[in-house]
C-alpha distance (Angstrom), angle and dihedral (degrees) to the residues before:
residue distance angle dihedral
A1 . . .
G2 3.79 . .
A3 3.79 122.4 .
A4 3.81 112.3 -60.9
A5 3.80 92.6 -146.3
E6 3.79 140.3 34.1
A7 3.81 135.6 -171.2
R8 3.81 117.2 -114.8
F9 3.78 133.1 -179.0
I10 3.83 110.1 -110.7
S11 3.81 106.3 177.2
S12 3.77 139.5 -43.4
A13 3.81 89.0 -99.0
K14 3.82 95.5 51.0
G15 3.80 99.5 27.6
K16 3.79 114.4 -161.7
G17 3.78 130.5 -5.8
L18 3.79 135.3 -170.9
F19 3.82 118.3 -116.7
A20 3.80 134.0 -169.9
T21 3.82 112.8 -112.6
R22 3.83 92.0 -164.1
N23 3.80 138.4 9.2
I24 3.81 110.9 -65.4
R25 3.82 122.4 -160.2
K26 3.79 124.0 -134.1
G27 3.84 108.7 -92.7
E28 3.80 93.4 23.2
T29 3.81 120.1 131.5
V30 3.82 104.9 -117.1
F31 3.81 92.7 -166.6
V32 3.79 144.0 -27.8
E33 3.80 112.8 -134.8
R34 3.78 134.6 -168.4
P35 3.82 116.7 -149.0
V36 3.81 119.7 -113.8
V37 3.79 85.7 -135.2
S38 3.82 134.7 -3.9
S39 3.77 140.1 171.7
Q40 3.80 139.9 -171.9
F41 3.82 116.2 -111.0
L42 3.80 112.5 -99.9
W43 3.82 100.2 -127.8
N44 3.80 89.3 44.2
A45 3.82 90.0 56.7
L46 3.81 92.5 42.7
Y47 3.82 90.5 55.2
N48 3.82 90.8 57.9
Y49 3.79 99.5 -102.3
R50 3.79 90.5 152.5
A51 3.79 113.8 -147.4
C52 3.79 136.6 159.9
D53 3.80 106.1 -87.2
H54 3.80 89.6 -132.0
C55 3.83 111.9 33.0
L56 3.84 99.4 19.0
R57 3.81 92.8 -125.6
A58 3.82 107.5 162.3
L59 3.83 109.5 -106.0
E60 3.82 101.1 -163.0
T61 3.78 120.1 87.1
A62 3.81 113.5 -111.1
E63 3.81 89.0 -105.0
E64 3.84 93.9 51.2
N65 3.80 88.4 45.9
A66 3.81 92.1 53.3
Q67 3.82 92.6 43.6
R68 3.81 92.0 53.4
L69 3.81 95.2 45.2
L70 3.82 90.0 48.1
G71 3.79 95.6 41.8
R72 3.83 86.4 -130.2
S73 3.79 117.8 118.6
S74 3.82 93.0 -176.1
L75 3.82 94.9 66.7
V76 3.80 114.7 120.3
L77 3.80 120.3 -163.3
P78 3.81 118.9 -146.4
H79 3.83 118.3 -128.9
P80 3.82 95.4 28.8
E81 3.82 88.1 174.4
Q82 3.84 87.6 72.7
C83 3.83 90.7 68.0
S84 3.81 110.8 104.0
I85 3.83 98.8 -159.8
R86 3.82 114.5 119.6
K87 3.79 107.2 -162.5
D88 3.80 91.6 176.0
L89 3.83 87.8 69.3
H90 3.82 96.8 51.2
Q91 3.80 116.9 114.6
Q92 3.79 136.1 -174.9
C93 3.77 131.4 -145.1
P94 3.82 100.9 -104.0
R95 3.82 90.9 -140.5
C96 3.82 104.6 45.1
Q97 3.83 102.9 12.9
V98 3.82 98.0 -129.3
T99 3.80 107.5 154.5
Y100 3.79 129.9 -120.3
C101 3.81 129.2 -169.1
S102 3.81 92.0 -129.4
A103 3.80 146.8 0.0
E104 3.84 87.9 -100.8
C105 3.81 92.8 59.7
R106 3.79 93.0 44.9
Q107 3.81 89.5 52.0
A108 3.81 94.3 44.5
A109 3.83 91.6 51.0
L110 3.79 91.8 47.4
E111 3.80 92.4 50.3
Q112 3.80 95.2 45.7
Y113 3.85 108.8 37.6
H114 3.81 116.1 -33.3
Q115 3.82 97.1 94.0
V116 3.80 88.3 66.1
L117 3.82 96.1 40.7
C118 3.83 101.0 39.3
L119 3.82 106.9 119.9
G120 3.81 93.6 -162.6
P121 3.81 111.0 -171.4
S122 3.86 90.4 -10.7
R123 3.80 92.0 72.1
D124 3.82 92.4 116.3
D125 3.81 97.7 32.2
P126 3.84 106.6 116.8
M127 3.81 90.2 -159.7
H128 3.81 95.2 59.8
P129 3.85 107.0 112.7
L130 3.82 93.5 -124.3
N131 3.81 91.5 50.1
K132 3.81 90.3 48.6
L133 3.81 89.1 51.9
Q134 3.82 92.6 50.2
E135 3.80 93.1 46.0
A136 3.82 91.0 50.8
W137 3.81 90.3 49.9
R138 3.82 93.1 49.9
N139 3.80 89.6 51.5
M140 3.81 90.5 54.8
H141 3.78 101.4 38.8
Y142 3.79 115.7 47.4
P143 3.82 125.5 -179.5
P144 2.94 134.2 -46.6
E145 3.81 80.8 67.6
T146 3.79 122.6 -156.8
S147 3.79 103.3 170.4
S148 3.77 145.1 11.5
I149 3.79 135.1 -139.7
M150 3.83 86.0 -142.9
L151 3.80 90.4 70.2
M152 3.82 86.5 63.8
A153 3.80 91.4 43.5
R154 3.81 90.2 54.1
M155 3.81 90.5 49.8
V156 3.80 90.7 54.7
A157 3.81 92.8 42.9
T158 3.82 90.8 49.5
I159 3.80 92.0 55.4
K160 3.81 92.0 42.7
Q161 3.81 90.0 55.6
A162 3.80 97.5 38.9
K163 3.78 123.3 106.5
D164 3.80 89.8 -156.8
K165 3.82 100.2 45.5
E166 3.80 94.2 167.2
W167 3.82 91.7 58.4
W168 3.80 90.7 57.2
I169 3.79 93.8 44.6
K170 3.81 88.5 52.2
T171 3.83 90.5 48.6
F172 3.80 92.1 52.4
S173 3.81 92.0 44.7
Q174 3.84 90.3 61.0
F175 3.78 89.6 74.3
C176 3.77 116.1 99.3
S177 3.78 112.1 -90.1
K178 3.78 128.1 -158.4
T179 3.80 137.6 -143.4
A180 3.82 117.9 -96.0
N181 3.83 91.0 -100.5
E182 3.79 92.9 50.3
E183 3.80 89.9 47.2
E184 3.79 89.2 55.1
E185 3.80 90.0 51.2
I186 3.81 92.6 50.9
V187 3.80 93.3 47.7
H188 3.79 89.3 46.8
K189 3.81 89.1 51.3
L190 3.83 91.4 51.9
L191 3.81 98.7 41.1
G192 3.81 103.8 30.0
D193 3.80 126.6 -141.2
K194 3.80 96.2 -28.7
F195 3.79 90.9 57.5
K196 3.82 101.4 125.0
G197 3.80 95.0 54.1
Q198 3.80 92.8 39.5
L199 3.80 93.2 48.5
E200 3.80 90.2 52.2
L201 3.82 91.8 49.2
L202 3.83 90.4 49.7
R203 3.81 90.4 48.4
L204 3.81 92.2 53.2
L205 3.82 92.5 47.7
F206 3.83 90.9 44.1
T207 3.81 89.3 51.7
E208 3.81 92.8 47.7
A209 3.80 90.7 50.8
L210 3.80 102.2 39.2
Y211 3.82 115.3 10.5
D212 3.78 114.0 157.1
E213 3.81 125.7 -178.2
Y214 3.81 92.4 -144.0
L215 3.82 90.9 56.7
S216 3.80 96.4 37.0
R217 3.83 90.7 133.4
W218 3.83 90.5 63.7
F219 3.79 89.7 59.3
T220 3.84 96.4 53.7
P221 3.84 115.7 96.7
E222 3.85 91.4 -106.0
G223 3.80 95.3 42.5
F224 3.80 92.8 47.1
R225 3.80 91.7 48.9
S226 3.83 89.7 51.0
L227 3.79 92.0 49.6
F228 3.79 90.1 48.1
A229 3.81 91.7 49.5
L230 3.83 91.7 46.5
V231 3.80 90.4 57.1
G232 3.82 91.5 42.0
T233 3.81 92.3 51.4
N234 3.80 101.3 39.2
G235 3.80 104.6 29.4
Q236 3.83 109.3 118.9
G237 3.80 115.9 -153.7
I238 3.82 115.3 -118.6
G239 3.80 122.8 -159.3
T240 3.81 126.9 -174.8
S241 3.79 131.6 176.6
S242 3.78 133.1 173.7
L243 3.81 88.4 -158.3
S244 3.81 93.9 58.0
Q245 3.83 89.4 46.1
W246 3.80 88.5 54.3
V247 3.83 91.1 47.8
H248 3.83 91.4 51.8
A249 3.80 90.0 49.2
C250 3.82 90.5 49.3
D251 3.82 90.9 49.2
A252 3.79 88.5 57.4
L253 3.83 94.7 52.2
D254 3.79 116.0 112.7
L255 3.82 101.9 -130.5
P256 3.81 135.9 165.6
M257 3.81 110.1 -95.8
L258 3.80 97.3 -104.8
Q259 3.81 93.0 49.2
R260 3.79 90.3 46.5
E261 3.82 91.3 53.6
E262 3.82 91.5 47.7
L263 3.79 93.0 49.7
D264 3.82 93.0 46.9
A265 3.82 90.7 49.7
F266 3.83 90.4 48.8
I267 3.82 91.8 51.5
D268 3.84 93.6 45.8
Q269 3.80 90.8 51.4
L270 3.81 91.7 45.5
Y271 3.81 91.4 55.8
K272 3.83 91.6 47.0
D273 3.82 90.9 51.9
I274 3.81 92.3 46.3
E275 3.79 91.4 50.3
K276 3.82 90.0 55.2
E277 3.81 90.6 51.1
S278 3.83 104.9 35.5
G279 3.81 104.5 16.0
E280 3.77 115.5 -151.1
F281 3.82 96.5 -24.4
L282 3.80 99.8 101.1
N283 3.79 103.1 132.8
C284 3.75 141.9 66.1
E285 3.80 98.0 -109.5
G286 3.76 136.2 -161.8
S287 3.76 140.5 129.3
G288 3.78 138.6 -113.6
L289 3.79 142.6 -173.4
Y290 3.82 113.6 -113.9
V291 3.81 117.7 -173.2
L292 3.83 98.0 -153.7
Q293 3.80 99.0 33.5
S294 3.81 90.7 51.1
C295 3.83 88.2 61.7
C296 3.81 91.2 59.6
N297 3.78 110.5 107.8
H298 3.79 124.2 -145.3
S299 3.80 126.2 -102.6
C300 3.81 128.4 175.6
I301 3.83 85.5 -138.8
P302 3.82 99.2 43.6
N303 3.82 121.5 -168.0
A304 3.83 93.7 -157.8
E305 3.80 140.1 32.9
T306 3.80 137.4 -160.2
S307 3.81 125.9 -127.2
F308 3.83 141.1 160.8
P309 3.83 104.2 -132.5
E310 3.82 94.5 158.2
N311 3.82 92.6 65.4
N312 3.82 91.4 -118.2
F313 3.81 140.1 74.5
L314 3.83 95.1 -69.2
L315 3.80 105.4 118.8
H316 3.81 117.8 -147.3
L317 3.80 118.1 -158.4
T318 3.82 109.0 -157.8
A319 3.81 128.4 -170.6
L320 3.83 114.3 -117.8
E321 3.83 91.5 -170.9
D322 3.80 137.5 17.5
I323 3.82 105.5 -77.7
E324 3.81 121.2 -158.4
A325 3.80 125.4 -139.0
G326 3.81 109.2 -86.7
E327 3.82 93.7 22.2
E328 3.81 118.9 127.0
I329 3.81 115.2 -109.2
C330 3.81 111.1 -137.4
I331 3.79 133.7 -176.8
S332 3.79 127.5 -166.4
Y333 3.80 121.7 -110.5
L334 3.82 87.5 -163.7
D335 3.79 127.1 74.5
C336 3.83 121.6 -119.7
C337 3.81 94.6 -92.2
Q338 3.79 93.2 49.8
R339 3.82 91.3 48.5
E340 3.81 90.3 58.5
R341 3.79 93.0 57.8
S342 3.82 126.5 94.4
R343 3.79 120.9 -70.9
H344 3.81 88.6 -112.2
S345 3.84 92.0 54.7
R346 3.80 93.6 45.1
N347 3.77 92.0 51.4
K348 3.79 92.2 46.4
I349 3.84 89.0 58.5
L350 3.83 92.9 43.4
R351 3.80 93.0 48.9
E352 3.80 93.4 48.0
N353 3.78 96.2 44.9
Y354 3.79 105.4 27.6
L355 3.83 104.0 19.0
F356 3.79 99.4 -125.8
T357 3.79 139.9 98.7
C358 3.77 114.7 -126.9
S359 3.80 121.2 -122.9
C360 3.82 99.4 177.6
P361 3.85 117.7 142.4
K362 3.82 91.4 -95.1
C363 3.83 92.4 52.6
L364 3.82 92.3 45.2
A365 3.81 90.7 49.8
Q366 3.81 89.6 52.0
A367 3.80 94.9 42.5
D368 3.82 92.7 112.2
D369 3.81 94.4 50.0
A370 3.81 115.5 115.9
D371 3.80 113.4 -91.0
V372 3.78 98.1 -111.5
T373 3.74 118.6 139.2
S374 3.77 119.4 -135.8
D375 3.83 87.4 -107.5
E376 3.78 87.8 71.3
E377 3.81 92.9 42.1
E378 3.77 90.1 52.5
E379 3.80 99.8 43.2
G380 3.78 88.9 104.8
E381 3.81 90.8 56.4
G382 3.79 93.0 58.3
E383 3.81 94.6 -116.2
T384 3.79 108.0 166.3
D385 3.77 122.9 -142.4
D386 3.78 89.9 -122.5
A387 3.78 93.2 61.5
E388 3.78 87.3 47.7
L389 3.78 92.3 53.5
E390 3.79 91.9 46.2
D391 3.80 87.9 54.8
E392 3.74 93.5 52.7
M393 3.79 94.3 47.1
T394 3.76 95.7 54.0
D395 3.78 94.4 53.7
V396 3.78 103.4 54.6
């Protein structure tokens, strides 16, 4: 079967979109895509969310994962055979000891970017230029994380190592780019009010760590800002978890009714306890650049959604409805709660985070609604603005 979807240019205002090349059934996987580059978030890694340095597959067993998130090393998970983690396959880089889930990932990283980025014995040296860059980034970008300077570092390292540099530059240039003013807005969004000074500091550290004559344009103030904005605009969040893999496997078990009820109750309680201890940070998290997925436009009534069911960076796009040949495939940049809010509220979030105003069928149908934000609708429910802001920050 050929590809079920292809990217097409729509207009200079909308850029590209993704369209079905044949009829797609509800529930069908439209495509599975591997990122051209990806990276775990830096705070996430610092807090011991152990993931493969290449594909972000969670490295802890489901039980270890649950124990750490609960802060309880005595916890025992039933059905341990449902855990998919294979520790016997894990490998480390012999020079810098970063861990991979398999020999294949170690090899793929080495061939694409790791030769340039391997810290060797300097892994814990705070004065190494790459460590200085990462430390500076962590001090500017606290959780909840939405991006990583290391995504940019891997882009540079990839081109440095590549035989066919032009091919990679062309690949990266496919991602949607913004005007200078929009770039400023995105950088401002990622770095806050101190963005000009912080961006310049990052550029100097980035240059010290990675400068390359061939890519000299990326290291100029304008080029660096563009690169930064490209990652900020197109980076797709990736989440992996050996615990959620185990839960899915347990859900699929064929058990007698009493056992099923016991297991479901155990899992519900486990998640409640973890939420008390670790809040919403359950997954190994990072971001990646995906050529096809980045062409998907937003709709407040999406007909497809992205997920990471293989517990690594492979992105699955799944149809939420039947989609006809020639129809545009859209995902939602908003979570379920945000999608239920007023058109005015939805567009406020989309403008602030993604710099566009939505004109999907739902927004057009509500175009004559009064311009109240959901803050005003919810005043009676005692929703504070802080909670509102929190919400918006976590869903970039």
